[in-house]
Backbone and ligand atoms as CSV (ligand in chain L), in Angstrom:
chain,resi,resn,atom,element,x,y,z
A,1,MET,N,N,-20.018,-0.703,15.232
A,1,MET,CA,C,-19.238,-0.042,16.077
A,1,MET,C,C,-17.700,-0.173,15.843
A,2,ALA,N,N,-17.131,1.062,15.817
A,2,ALA,CA,C,-15.647,1.025,15.349
A,2,ALA,C,C,-14.835,0.413,16.530
A,3,THR,N,N,-13.763,-0.385,16.221
A,3,THR,CA,C,-12.956,-0.923,17.230
A,3,THR,C,C,-11.817,0.171,17.598
A,4,LYS,N,N,-11.652,0.359,18.886
A,4,LYS,CA,C,-10.670,1.522,19.251
A,4,LYS,C,C,-9.328,0.823,19.537
A,5,LEU,N,N,-8.210,1.442,19.018
A,5,LEU,CA,C,-6.847,0.969,19.349
A,5,LEU,C,C,-6.393,2.219,20.128
A,6,PRO,N,N,-6.497,2.177,21.380
A,6,PRO,CA,C,-6.180,3.469,22.180
A,6,PRO,C,C,-4.749,3.948,21.996
A,7,ASP,N,N,-3.795,3.118,21.795
A,7,ASP,CA,C,-2.358,3.718,21.674
A,7,ASP,C,C,-1.947,4.265,20.363
A,8,LEU,N,N,-2.839,4.050,19.372
A,8,LEU,CA,C,-2.352,4.332,17.992
A,8,LEU,C,C,-2.386,5.728,17.720
A,9,ASP,N,N,-1.133,6.295,17.630
A,9,ASP,CA,C,-0.970,7.726,17.391
A,9,ASP,C,C,-0.374,8.155,16.124
A,10,ARG,N,N,-0.328,7.184,15.179
A,10,ARG,CA,C,0.303,7.433,13.929
A,10,ARG,C,C,-0.547,6.727,12.656
A,11,PRO,N,N,-0.343,7.145,11.394
A,11,PRO,CA,C,-1.052,6.485,10.439
A,11,PRO,C,C,-0.731,5.168,10.140
A,12,ILE,N,N,-1.651,4.425,9.688
A,12,ILE,CA,C,-1.372,2.948,9.307
A,12,ILE,C,C,-1.270,2.998,7.806
A,13,VAL,N,N,-0.060,2.394,7.487
A,13,VAL,CA,C,0.180,2.413,5.884
A,13,VAL,C,C,0.256,1.126,5.500
A,14,LEU,N,N,-0.448,0.763,4.334
A,14,LEU,CA,C,-0.373,-0.669,3.729
A,14,LEU,C,C,0.423,-0.591,2.588
A,15,VAL,N,N,1.382,-1.519,2.486
A,15,VAL,CA,C,2.371,-1.639,1.357
A,15,VAL,C,C,2.248,-3.155,0.915
A,16,GLY,N,N,2.842,-3.312,-0.190
A,16,GLY,CA,C,2.944,-4.636,-0.864
A,16,GLY,C,C,2.643,-4.563,-2.410
A,17,LEU,N,N,2.758,-5.556,-3.032
A,17,LEU,CA,C,2.765,-5.540,-4.558
A,17,LEU,C,C,1.314,-5.257,-5.034
A,18,MET,N,N,1.358,-4.888,-6.415
A,18,MET,CA,C,0.092,-4.720,-7.039
A,18,MET,C,C,-0.855,-5.873,-6.913
A,19,GLY,N,N,-2.071,-5.825,-6.607
A,19,GLY,CA,C,-3.015,-6.829,-6.486
A,19,GLY,C,C,-3.064,-7.473,-5.014
A,20,ALA,N,N,-2.287,-6.870,-4.045
A,20,ALA,CA,C,-2.343,-7.402,-2.685
A,20,ALA,C,C,-3.663,-7.096,-2.017
A,21,GLY,N,N,-4.330,-6.086,-2.520
A,21,GLY,CA,C,-5.774,-5.664,-1.822
A,21,GLY,C,C,-5.428,-4.478,-0.917
A,22,LYS,N,N,-4.477,-3.720,-1.168
A,22,LYS,CA,C,-4.112,-2.553,-0.166
A,22,LYS,C,C,-5.370,-1.606,-0.168
A,23,THR,N,N,-5.924,-1.243,-1.350
A,23,THR,CA,C,-7.024,-0.235,-1.376
A,23,THR,C,C,-8.370,-0.829,-0.685
A,24,THR,N,N,-8.756,-2.091,-1.136
A,24,THR,CA,C,-9.843,-2.593,-0.696
A,24,THR,C,C,-9.822,-2.933,0.933
A,25,VAL,N,N,-8.787,-3.562,1.333
A,25,VAL,CA,C,-8.575,-3.838,2.662
A,25,VAL,C,C,-8.490,-2.536,3.415
A,26,GLY,N,N,-7.563,-1.615,2.958
A,26,GLY,CA,C,-7.432,-0.364,3.656
A,26,GLY,C,C,-8.714,0.393,3.991
A,27,ARG,N,N,-9.660,0.352,2.971
A,27,ARG,CA,C,-10.903,1.200,3.089
A,27,ARG,C,C,-11.693,0.400,4.159
A,28,ARG,N,N,-11.802,-0.952,4.245
A,28,ARG,CA,C,-12.472,-1.726,5.146
A,28,ARG,C,C,-11.795,-1.514,6.596
A,29,LEU,N,N,-10.478,-1.561,6.662
A,29,LEU,CA,C,-9.834,-1.266,7.892
A,29,LEU,C,C,-10.131,0.003,8.523
A,30,ALA,N,N,-10.145,1.045,7.728
A,30,ALA,CA,C,-10.465,2.381,8.151
A,30,ALA,C,C,-11.811,2.490,8.723
A,31,ARG,N,N,-12.746,1.808,8.008
A,31,ARG,CA,C,-14.220,1.884,8.529
A,31,ARG,C,C,-14.227,1.178,9.831
A,32,ARG,N,N,-13.492,-0.049,9.957
A,32,ARG,CA,C,-13.502,-0.840,11.238
A,32,ARG,C,C,-12.973,0.039,12.440
A,33,LEU,N,N,-11.934,0.840,12.114
A,33,LEU,CA,C,-11.246,1.586,13.192
A,33,LEU,C,C,-11.899,3.067,13.406
A,34,GLY,N,N,-12.780,3.271,12.509
A,34,GLY,CA,C,-13.398,4.731,12.600
A,34,GLY,C,C,-12.290,5.782,12.333
A,35,LEU,N,N,-11.485,5.501,11.238
A,35,LEU,CA,C,-10.555,6.453,10.858
A,35,LEU,C,C,-10.886,6.801,9.412
A,36,ASP,N,N,-10.281,7.848,8.892
A,36,ASP,CA,C,-10.323,8.282,7.429
A,36,ASP,C,C,-9.406,7.351,6.581
A,37,PHE,N,N,-9.708,7.168,5.435
A,37,PHE,CA,C,-8.940,6.405,4.415
A,37,PHE,C,C,-8.422,7.286,3.342
A,38,VAL,N,N,-7.263,7.034,2.879
A,38,VAL,CA,C,-6.769,7.784,1.666
A,38,VAL,C,C,-6.009,6.793,0.851
A,39,ASP,N,N,-6.041,6.941,-0.512
A,39,ASP,CA,C,-5.307,6.075,-1.310
A,39,ASP,C,C,-4.164,6.864,-2.017
A,40,SER,N,N,-2.978,6.586,-1.914
A,40,SER,CA,C,-1.914,7.504,-2.331
A,40,SER,C,C,-2.008,7.656,-4.043
A,41,ASP,N,N,-2.262,6.602,-4.704
A,41,ASP,CA,C,-2.339,6.744,-6.163
A,41,ASP,C,C,-3.618,7.740,-6.471
A,42,SER,N,N,-4.697,7.658,-5.852
A,42,SER,CA,C,-5.782,8.552,-6.197
A,42,SER,C,C,-5.305,9.895,-5.915
A,43,GLU,N,N,-4.640,10.179,-4.762
A,43,GLU,CA,C,-4.192,11.569,-4.289
A,43,GLU,C,C,-3.240,11.992,-5.441
A,44,ILE,N,N,-2.421,11.262,-5.854
A,44,ILE,CA,C,-1.358,11.685,-6.845
A,44,ILE,C,C,-2.011,12.110,-8.162
A,45,GLU,N,N,-3.082,11.339,-8.374
A,45,GLU,CA,C,-3.865,11.665,-9.787
A,45,GLU,C,C,-4.578,12.897,-9.515
A,46,ILE,N,N,-5.164,13.185,-8.314
A,46,ILE,CA,C,-5.729,14.498,-8.094
A,46,ILE,C,C,-4.688,15.634,-8.158
A,47,ALA,N,N,-3.560,15.425,-7.522
A,47,ALA,CA,C,-2.605,16.484,-7.421
A,47,ALA,C,C,-2.095,16.895,-8.840
A,48,ALA,N,N,-1.894,15.744,-9.723
A,48,ALA,CA,C,-1.365,15.959,-10.984
A,48,ALA,C,C,-2.286,16.295,-12.063
A,49,ALA,N,N,-3.558,16.067,-11.677
A,49,ALA,CA,C,-4.685,16.157,-12.698
A,49,ALA,C,C,-4.406,15.224,-13.811
A,50,HIS,N,N,-3.770,14.179,-13.710
A,50,HIS,CA,C,-3.516,13.136,-14.688
A,50,HIS,C,C,-3.690,11.686,-14.093
A,51,SER,N,N,-3.941,10.832,-15.058
A,51,SER,CA,C,-3.969,9.490,-14.440
A,51,SER,C,C,-2.563,8.791,-14.197
A,52,ILE,N,N,-2.362,7.869,-13.297
A,52,ILE,CA,C,-1.141,7.246,-13.220
A,52,ILE,C,C,-0.415,6.883,-14.424
A,53,ALA,N,N,-1.215,6.333,-15.430
A,53,ALA,CA,C,-0.603,5.822,-16.810
A,53,ALA,C,C,-0.138,7.118,-17.444
A,54,GLU,N,N,-0.872,8.248,-17.473
A,54,GLU,CA,C,-0.449,9.450,-18.045
A,54,GLU,C,C,0.839,10.147,-17.400
A,55,ILE,N,N,0.872,9.981,-16.040
A,55,ILE,CA,C,2.141,10.529,-15.322
A,55,ILE,C,C,3.280,9.703,-15.914
A,56,PHE,N,N,3.237,8.376,-15.950
A,56,PHE,CA,C,4.303,7.581,-16.345
A,56,PHE,C,C,4.626,7.904,-17.765
A,57,ASP,N,N,3.735,8.104,-18.626
A,57,ASP,CA,C,4.052,8.454,-20.012
A,57,ASP,C,C,4.677,9.772,-20.107
A,58,ARG,N,N,4.181,10.643,-19.358
A,58,ARG,CA,C,4.797,12.155,-19.558
A,58,ARG,C,C,6.087,12.372,-18.782
A,59,PHE,N,N,6.193,11.762,-17.661
A,59,PHE,CA,C,7.232,12.096,-16.691
A,59,PHE,C,C,8.180,11.006,-16.253
A,60,GLY,N,N,7.758,9.658,-16.827
A,60,GLY,CA,C,8.544,8.416,-16.533
A,60,GLY,C,C,8.466,8.028,-15.079
A,61,GLU,N,N,8.882,6.876,-14.801
A,61,GLU,CA,C,8.738,6.346,-13.457
A,61,GLU,C,C,9.509,7.163,-12.407
A,62,THR,N,N,10.541,7.934,-12.831
A,62,THR,CA,C,11.318,8.679,-11.800
A,62,THR,C,C,10.412,10.048,-11.489
A,63,GLY,N,N,9.806,10.412,-12.378
A,63,GLY,CA,C,8.950,11.624,-12.112
A,63,GLY,C,C,7.718,11.092,-11.385
A,64,PHE,N,N,7.162,9.999,-11.536
A,64,PHE,CA,C,6.028,9.562,-10.815
A,64,PHE,C,C,6.586,9.314,-9.269
A,65,ARG,N,N,7.751,8.732,-9.142
A,65,ARG,CA,C,8.138,8.364,-7.813
A,65,ARG,C,C,8.383,9.659,-6.924
A,66,ASP,N,N,8.840,10.759,-7.601
A,66,ASP,CA,C,9.047,11.978,-7.025
A,66,ASP,C,C,7.774,12.601,-6.484
A,67,GLY,N,N,6.744,12.566,-7.348
A,67,GLY,CA,C,5.523,13.078,-6.976
A,67,GLY,C,C,4.758,12.206,-5.868
A,68,GLU,N,N,5.002,10.913,-5.882
A,68,GLU,CA,C,4.585,9.951,-4.861
A,68,GLU,C,C,5.116,10.245,-3.568
A,69,ARG,N,N,6.370,10.541,-3.489
A,69,ARG,CA,C,7.140,10.763,-2.313
A,69,ARG,C,C,6.488,12.080,-1.565
A,70,ARG,N,N,6.330,13.138,-2.442
A,70,ARG,CA,C,5.751,14.261,-1.811
A,70,ARG,C,C,4.288,14.146,-1.421
A,71,VAL,N,N,3.602,13.393,-2.174
A,71,VAL,CA,C,2.217,13.237,-1.725
A,71,VAL,C,C,2.052,12.347,-0.506
A,72,ILE,N,N,2.875,11.435,-0.429
A,72,ILE,CA,C,2.897,10.512,0.880
A,72,ILE,C,C,3.274,11.384,2.126
A,73,ALA,N,N,4.298,12.103,1.886
A,73,ALA,CA,C,4.778,12.902,3.041
A,73,ALA,C,C,3.624,13.762,3.460
A,74,ARG,N,N,2.821,14.384,2.623
A,74,ARG,CA,C,1.689,15.220,3.052
A,74,ARG,C,C,0.621,14.538,3.684
A,75,LEU,N,N,0.283,13.319,3.097
A,75,LEU,CA,C,-0.707,12.359,3.744
A,75,LEU,C,C,-0.354,11.950,5.123
A,76,ILE,N,N,0.910,11.897,5.476
A,76,ILE,CA,C,1.399,11.317,6.889
A,76,ILE,C,C,1.132,12.393,7.845
A,77,ASP,N,N,1.073,13.581,7.353
A,77,ASP,CA,C,0.900,14.775,8.338
A,77,ASP,C,C,-0.609,14.828,8.677
A,78,GLY,N,N,-0.990,15.324,9.800
A,78,GLY,CA,C,-2.352,15.351,10.138
A,78,GLY,C,C,-2.812,14.208,10.960
A,79,PRO,N,N,-4.043,14.126,11.314
A,79,PRO,CA,C,-4.520,13.095,12.227
A,79,PRO,C,C,-4.370,11.585,11.650
A,80,PRO,N,N,-4.220,10.648,12.632
A,80,PRO,CA,C,-3.951,9.329,12.140
A,80,PRO,C,C,-5.080,8.865,11.140
A,81,LYS,N,N,-4.641,8.060,10.199
A,81,LYS,CA,C,-5.627,7.579,9.151
A,81,LYS,C,C,-5.094,6.358,8.615
A,82,VAL,N,N,-5.741,5.688,7.754
A,82,VAL,CA,C,-5.167,4.537,7.029
A,82,VAL,C,C,-4.914,5.074,5.550
A,83,ILE,N,N,-3.652,4.614,5.168
A,83,ILE,CA,C,-3.163,5.088,3.865
A,83,ILE,C,C,-2.810,3.800,3.020
A,84,ALA,N,N,-3.468,3.677,1.877
A,84,ALA,CA,C,-3.076,2.654,0.949
A,84,ALA,C,C,-2.095,3.233,-0.034
A,85,THR,N,N,-0.796,2.613,-0.253
A,85,THR,CA,C,0.173,3.113,-1.022
A,85,THR,C,C,0.192,2.317,-2.390
A,86,GLY,N,N,0.726,2.887,-3.390
A,86,GLY,CA,C,0.976,2.219,-4.577
A,86,GLY,C,C,2.218,1.230,-4.352
A,87,GLY,N,N,2.256,0.103,-5.114
A,87,GLY,CA,C,3.182,-1.038,-4.727
A,87,GLY,C,C,4.579,-0.587,-4.767
A,88,GLY,N,N,5.043,0.452,-5.496
A,88,GLY,CA,C,6.417,0.855,-5.515
A,88,GLY,C,C,6.819,1.926,-4.413
A,89,ALA,N,N,5.838,2.495,-3.801
A,89,ALA,CA,C,6.195,3.479,-2.921
A,89,ALA,C,C,7.125,3.157,-1.801
A,90,PHE,N,N,7.051,1.989,-1.166
A,90,PHE,CA,C,7.822,1.606,-0.059
A,90,PHE,C,C,9.187,1.111,-0.480
A,91,ILE,N,N,9.358,1.002,-1.932
A,91,ILE,CA,C,10.682,0.619,-2.348
A,91,ILE,C,C,11.699,1.822,-2.536
A,92,ASN,N,N,11.093,2.966,-2.655
A,92,ASN,CA,C,11.749,4.270,-2.655
A,92,ASN,C,C,12.340,4.494,-1.195
A,93,ASP,N,N,13.713,4.646,-1.223
A,93,ASP,CA,C,14.409,4.688,0.016
A,93,ASP,C,C,13.812,5.895,0.915
A,94,GLU,N,N,13.684,7.086,0.279
A,94,GLU,CA,C,13.096,8.126,1.131
A,94,GLU,C,C,11.739,7.981,1.585
A,95,THR,N,N,10.894,7.468,0.713
A,95,THR,CA,C,9.427,7.237,1.150
A,95,THR,C,C,9.400,6.196,2.186
A,96,ARG,N,N,10.191,5.167,2.076
A,96,ARG,CA,C,10.219,4.105,3.078
A,96,ARG,C,C,10.746,4.623,4.455
A,97,GLY,N,N,11.871,5.502,4.243
A,97,GLY,CA,C,12.349,5.931,5.573
A,97,GLY,C,C,11.292,6.769,6.427
A,98,LEU,N,N,10.543,7.602,5.642
A,98,LEU,CA,C,9.537,8.337,6.200
A,98,LEU,C,C,8.449,7.472,6.814
A,99,ILE,N,N,7.988,6.454,6.113
A,99,ILE,CA,C,6.850,5.707,6.450
A,99,ILE,C,C,7.396,4.830,7.783
A,100,LEU,N,N,8.546,4.369,7.713
A,100,LEU,CA,C,8.974,3.554,8.975
A,100,LEU,C,C,9.164,4.360,10.108
A,101,ALA,N,N,9.582,5.718,9.937
A,101,ALA,CA,C,9.807,6.529,11.110
A,101,ALA,C,C,8.571,7.078,11.730
A,102,ARG,N,N,7.554,7.303,10.880
A,102,ARG,CA,C,6.248,8.009,11.281
A,102,ARG,C,C,5.058,7.348,11.427
A,103,CYS,N,N,5.059,6.047,10.810
A,103,CYS,CA,C,3.735,5.320,10.603
A,103,CYS,C,C,4.074,3.953,11.177
A,104,VAL,N,N,2.849,3.114,11.215
A,104,VAL,CA,C,3.014,1.648,11.340
A,104,VAL,C,C,2.680,1.089,10.004
A,105,ALA,N,N,3.840,0.476,9.462
A,105,ALA,CA,C,3.750,-0.057,8.019
A,105,ALA,C,C,3.261,-1.562,8.116
A,106,ILE,N,N,2.263,-1.824,7.215
A,106,ILE,CA,C,1.852,-3.223,7.242
A,106,ILE,C,C,1.926,-3.901,5.827
A,107,TRP,N,N,2.763,-4.868,5.779
A,107,TRP,CA,C,2.921,-5.554,4.361
A,107,TRP,C,C,1.834,-6.546,4.188
A,108,LEU,N,N,0.897,-6.293,3.189
A,108,LEU,CA,C,-0.144,-7.214,2.661
A,108,LEU,C,C,0.588,-8.136,1.739
A,109,ALA,N,N,0.770,-9.270,2.055
A,109,ALA,CA,C,1.622,-10.237,1.237
A,109,ALA,C,C,0.643,-11.273,0.643
A,110,ALA,N,N,0.982,-11.665,-0.600
A,110,ALA,CA,C,0.278,-12.798,-1.345
A,110,ALA,C,C,1.157,-13.347,-2.224
A,111,ASP,N,N,0.829,-14.756,-2.701
A,111,ASP,CA,C,1.752,-15.430,-3.638
A,111,ASP,C,C,1.368,-14.713,-5.060
A,112,VAL,N,N,2.335,-14.872,-5.888
A,112,VAL,CA,C,2.202,-14.184,-7.185
A,112,VAL,C,C,1.159,-14.697,-8.077
A,113,GLU,N,N,0.659,-15.763,-7.931
A,113,GLU,CA,C,-0.483,-16.283,-8.626
A,113,GLU,C,C,-1.714,-15.560,-8.228
A,114,THR,N,N,-1.959,-15.530,-6.934
A,114,THR,CA,C,-3.028,-14.844,-6.550
A,114,THR,C,C,-3.025,-13.191,-6.969
A,115,LEU,N,N,-1.896,-12.648,-6.956
A,115,LEU,CA,C,-1.737,-11.239,-7.370
A,115,LEU,C,C,-2.125,-11.097,-8.751
A,116,ALA,N,N,-1.460,-12.024,-9.629
A,116,ALA,CA,C,-1.745,-12.130,-11.094
A,116,ALA,C,C,-3.218,-12.247,-11.415
A,117,GLU,N,N,-3.802,-13.088,-10.695
A,117,GLU,CA,C,-5.200,-13.221,-10.810
A,117,GLU,C,C,-6.098,-11.927,-10.546
A,118,ARG,N,N,-5.707,-11.330,-9.481
A,118,ARG,CA,C,-6.378,-10.068,-9.068
A,118,ARG,C,C,-6.077,-8.837,-10.011
A,119,VAL,N,N,-4.851,-8.747,-10.521
A,119,VAL,CA,C,-4.470,-7.630,-11.396
A,119,VAL,C,C,-5.190,-7.825,-12.638
A,120,SER,N,N,-5.524,-9.033,-13.134
A,120,SER,CA,C,-6.036,-9.305,-14.499
A,120,SER,C,C,-7.472,-8.565,-14.623
A,121,ARG,N,N,-8.031,-8.204,-13.483
A,121,ARG,CA,C,-9.357,-7.467,-13.465
A,121,ARG,C,C,-9.305,-6.038,-14.090
A,122,ARG,N,N,-8.074,-5.422,-14.042
A,122,ARG,CA,C,-7.930,-3.996,-14.515
A,122,ARG,C,C,-6.573,-3.942,-15.325
A,123,ASP,N,N,-6.520,-3.195,-16.376
A,123,ASP,CA,C,-5.368,-3.126,-17.177
A,123,ASP,C,C,-4.783,-1.719,-17.256
A,124,THR,N,N,-4.912,-1.027,-16.093
A,124,THR,CA,C,-4.396,0.289,-16.007
A,124,THR,C,C,-3.095,0.509,-15.365
A,125,ARG,N,N,-2.332,-0.636,-15.096
A,125,ARG,CA,C,-0.994,-0.451,-14.360
A,125,ARG,C,C,0.167,-0.466,-15.435
A,126,PRO,N,N,0.864,0.750,-15.474
A,126,PRO,CA,C,1.882,0.807,-16.577
A,126,PRO,C,C,2.924,-0.276,-16.349
A,127,LEU,N,N,3.289,-0.673,-15.164
A,127,LEU,CA,C,4.351,-1.534,-15.043
A,127,LEU,C,C,4.097,-3.058,-15.483
A,128,LEU,N,N,2.749,-3.196,-15.611
A,128,LEU,CA,C,2.334,-4.592,-16.090
A,128,LEU,C,C,2.097,-4.663,-17.594
A,129,LYS,N,N,2.319,-3.647,-18.348
A,129,LYS,CA,C,1.979,-3.635,-19.707
A,129,LYS,C,C,3.070,-4.201,-20.679
A,130,ALA,N,N,4.214,-4.426,-19.939
A,130,ALA,CA,C,5.394,-4.897,-20.764
A,130,ALA,C,C,5.506,-6.397,-21.094
A,131,GLY,N,N,4.432,-7.103,-20.649
A,131,GLY,CA,C,4.542,-8.508,-20.885
A,131,GLY,C,C,3.527,-9.307,-20.081
A,132,ASP,N,N,3.951,-10.466,-19.817
A,132,ASP,CA,C,2.876,-11.328,-18.945
A,132,ASP,C,C,2.953,-10.903,-17.582
A,133,PRO,N,N,1.755,-10.530,-17.092
A,133,PRO,CA,C,1.808,-9.898,-15.664
A,133,PRO,C,C,2.206,-10.907,-14.707
A,134,LEU,N,N,2.051,-12.229,-14.823
A,134,LEU,CA,C,2.634,-13.173,-13.846
A,134,LEU,C,C,4.036,-13.160,-13.774
A,135,LEU,N,N,4.783,-13.171,-14.948
A,135,LEU,CA,C,6.290,-13.275,-15.066
A,135,LEU,C,C,6.655,-11.825,-14.468
A,136,LEU,N,N,5.939,-10.735,-14.793
A,136,LEU,CA,C,6.488,-9.389,-14.245
A,136,LEU,C,C,6.302,-9.321,-12.755
A,137,LEU,N,N,5.133,-9.841,-12.268
A,137,LEU,CA,C,4.977,-9.825,-10.890
A,137,LEU,C,C,5.929,-10.759,-10.057
A,138,ARG,N,N,6.374,-11.893,-10.695
A,138,ARG,CA,C,7.337,-12.815,-10.142
A,138,ARG,C,C,8.693,-12.075,-9.971
A,139,ASP,N,N,8.927,-11.276,-11.125
A,139,ASP,CA,C,10.294,-10.562,-11.105
A,139,ASP,C,C,10.192,-9.463,-10.004
A,140,LEU,N,N,9.117,-8.761,-9.983
A,140,LEU,CA,C,8.979,-7.698,-8.990
A,140,LEU,C,C,8.955,-8.291,-7.516
A,141,ALA,N,N,8.303,-9.559,-7.325
A,141,ALA,CA,C,8.444,-10.016,-6.040
A,141,ALA,C,C,9.735,-10.392,-5.539
A,142,ALA,N,N,10.548,-11.036,-6.607
A,142,ALA,CA,C,11.835,-11.411,-6.283
A,142,ALA,C,C,12.675,-10.202,-5.846
A,143,ARG,N,N,12.588,-9.068,-6.395
A,143,ARG,CA,C,13.258,-7.902,-6.140
A,143,ARG,C,C,12.747,-7.146,-4.900
A,144,ARG,N,N,11.449,-7.093,-4.736
A,144,ARG,CA,C,10.880,-6.309,-3.690
A,144,ARG,C,C,10.637,-6.942,-2.318
A,145,ASN,N,N,10.337,-8.181,-2.344
A,145,ASN,CA,C,9.736,-8.801,-1.023
A,145,ASN,C,C,10.748,-8.639,0.109
A,146,ARG,N,N,11.911,-8.626,-0.111
A,146,ARG,CA,C,12.926,-8.440,1.045
A,146,ARG,C,C,12.781,-6.991,1.654
A,147,ILE,N,N,12.352,-6.101,0.654
A,147,ILE,CA,C,12.216,-4.622,1.122
A,147,ILE,C,C,10.783,-4.474,1.877
A,148,TYR,N,N,9.775,-5.020,1.285
A,148,TYR,CA,C,8.457,-4.980,2.037
A,148,TYR,C,C,8.599,-5.728,3.338
A,149,ALA,N,N,9.486,-6.668,3.470
A,149,ALA,CA,C,9.654,-7.360,4.784
A,149,ALA,C,C,10.191,-6.410,5.893
A,150,GLU,N,N,10.609,-5.187,5.550
A,150,GLU,CA,C,11.150,-4.219,6.522
A,150,GLU,C,C,9.923,-3.519,7.195
A,151,ALA,N,N,8.672,-3.894,6.708
A,151,ALA,CA,C,7.452,-3.260,7.356
A,151,ALA,C,C,7.284,-3.838,8.730
A,152,HIS,N,N,6.651,-2.981,9.657
A,152,HIS,CA,C,6.558,-3.379,11.043
A,152,HIS,C,C,5.775,-4.748,11.189
A,153,LEU,N,N,4.609,-4.836,10.428
A,153,LEU,CA,C,3.755,-6.026,10.443
A,153,LEU,C,C,3.593,-6.680,9.139
A,154,HIS,N,N,3.445,-8.010,9.225
A,154,HIS,CA,C,3.324,-8.765,7.931
A,154,HIS,C,C,1.936,-9.461,8.033
A,155,ILE,N,N,1.055,-9.305,6.969
A,155,ILE,CA,C,-0.170,-9.950,7.009
A,155,ILE,C,C,-0.391,-10.733,5.684
A,156,ILE,N,N,-0.646,-12.041,5.793
A,156,ILE,CA,C,-0.897,-12.811,4.581
A,156,ILE,C,C,-2.381,-12.562,3.965
A,157,SER,N,N,-2.443,-12.050,2.798
A,157,SER,CA,C,-3.860,-11.630,2.261
A,157,SER,C,C,-4.360,-12.611,1.272
A,158,GLU,N,N,-3.617,-13.615,1.047
A,158,GLU,CA,C,-4.191,-14.533,-0.038
A,158,GLU,C,C,-5.168,-15.630,0.667
A,159,ALA,N,N,-6.064,-16.173,-0.227
A,159,ALA,CA,C,-7.035,-17.201,0.464
A,159,ALA,C,C,-7.766,-16.832,1.567
A,160,VAL,N,N,-7.895,-15.514,1.953
A,160,VAL,CA,C,-8.821,-15.123,3.022
A,160,VAL,C,C,-9.675,-14.074,2.464
A,161,SER,N,N,-10.841,-13.874,2.958
A,161,SER,CA,C,-11.677,-12.797,2.531
A,161,SER,C,C,-11.054,-11.542,2.939
A,162,HIS,N,N,-11.409,-10.264,2.312
A,162,HIS,CA,C,-10.870,-9.008,2.826
A,162,HIS,C,C,-11.301,-8.845,4.210
A,163,GLU,N,N,-12.433,-9.214,4.715
A,163,GLU,CA,C,-12.806,-8.995,6.119
A,163,GLU,C,C,-11.913,-9.670,7.089
A,164,ARG,N,N,-11.534,-10.944,6.642
A,164,ARG,CA,C,-10.509,-11.665,7.518
A,164,ARG,C,C,-9.253,-11.156,7.457
A,165,ALA,N,N,-8.787,-10.578,6.384
A,165,ALA,CA,C,-7.443,-9.835,6.401
A,165,ALA,C,C,-7.627,-8.503,7.331
A,166,VAL,N,N,-8.591,-7.975,7.432
A,166,VAL,CA,C,-8.934,-6.876,8.365
A,166,VAL,C,C,-8.892,-7.336,9.767
A,167,ASP,N,N,-9.431,-8.390,10.093
A,167,ASP,CA,C,-9.399,-9.094,11.407
A,167,ASP,C,C,-7.859,-9.264,11.762
A,168,ARG,N,N,-7.244,-9.796,10.823
A,168,ARG,CA,C,-5.724,-10.084,11.215
A,168,ARG,C,C,-4.972,-8.794,11.486
A,169,ILE,N,N,-5.263,-7.812,10.707
A,169,ILE,CA,C,-4.448,-6.546,10.963
A,169,ILE,C,C,-4.980,-5.963,12.257
A,170,VAL,N,N,-6.266,-6.042,12.499
A,170,VAL,CA,C,-6.645,-5.419,13.893
A,170,VAL,C,C,-6.000,-6.214,15.068
A,171,GLU,N,N,-5.939,-7.577,14.941
A,171,GLU,CA,C,-5.281,-8.398,16.075
A,171,GLU,C,C,-3.782,-8.026,16.017
A,172,ALA,N,N,-3.185,-7.868,14.887
A,172,ALA,CA,C,-1.734,-7.552,14.918
A,172,ALA,C,C,-1.461,-6.191,15.451
A,173,LEU,N,N,-2.394,-5.153,15.252
A,173,LEU,CA,C,-2.162,-3.808,15.668
A,173,LEU,C,C,-2.283,-3.689,17.197
A,174,ALA,N,N,-3.320,-4.561,17.697
A,174,ALA,CA,C,-3.608,-4.458,19.002
A,174,ALA,C,C,-2.340,-5.074,19.866
A,175,ARG,N,N,-1.549,-5.881,19.235
A,175,ARG,CA,C,-0.391,-6.340,19.907
A,175,ARG,C,C,0.964,-5.436,19.724
A,176,TRP,N,N,0.763,-4.665,18.734
A,176,TRP,CA,C,2.037,-3.831,18.316
A,176,TRP,C,C,2.266,-2.753,19.187
A,177,ALA,N,N,3.487,-2.476,19.347
A,177,ALA,CA,C,3.852,-1.189,20.178
A,177,ALA,C,C,5.112,-0.653,19.513
A,178,PRO,N,N,5.159,0.690,19.279
A,178,PRO,CA,C,6.263,1.325,18.530
A,178,PRO,C,C,7.583,0.890,19.386
A,179,ALA,N,N,8.634,0.889,18.542
A,179,ALA,CA,C,9.990,0.390,19.289
A,179,ALA,C,C,10.586,1.774,20.004
L,1,LIG,C1,C,3.073,0.492,-8.914
L,1,LIG,C2,C,1.792,0.258,-8.313
L,1,LIG,C3,C,0.684,0.854,-8.700
L,1,LIG,C4,C,0.893,2.402,-8.927
L,1,LIG,C5,C,1.988,2.298,-10.157
L,1,LIG,C6,C,3.253,1.681,-9.877
L,1,LIG,C7,C,4.311,-0.200,-8.549
L,1,LIG,O1,O,-0.237,0.885,-7.371
L,1,LIG,O2,O,1.360,3.102,-7.934
L,1,LIG,O3,O,1.369,1.827,-11.346
L,1,LIG,O4,O,5.470,0.249,-8.645
L,1,LIG,O5,O,4.137,-1.288,-7.963
L,1,LIG,P1,P,-1.057,-0.465,-6.935
L,1,LIG,O6,O,-0.100,-1.263,-6.147
L,1,LIG,O7,O,-2.183,0.264,-6.046
L,1,LIG,O8,O,-1.550,-1.117,-8.149
């Protein structure tokens, strides 16, 4: 049985660093709430007919961010849903402004050791190809965490199962009211 959040009139957007579990937790959260789920990276790949790595190669990070902003703006329209975003989406001022104004933003936070362990399972992320993923993630965390902290809700995703992370999100959402 889906859990109903009666006052939720906007998309739920998961933000946070690579490896935080945004896609896996987002999909389970959507199932729990009886909502649709979309992953912004997958939607960008469909819209561009290229993989994320190919988009970075051909258009650079700036080109990728531009497409990402447009795709997320489109996903926010329509009925409430759960949206997992790529780790840099919320760092873009325009994308973040849109998410904060029109959605409930949830920062899935984890320590960099946990993130590095999780991202080691896939080597498709262009920003982690430049060196040791642990050091790169540490640098990204140092620059980005204060920005992720602008999200409406903060959920610690390390050392708990994905189902428990979903429990924590549902509890936090039940208490949350738009300002
Ligand atoms: C990025 C995170 C990736 C993807 C792209 C850039 C980032 O998504 O959007 O490689 O800037 O942190 P995940 O967070 O889903 O890995």
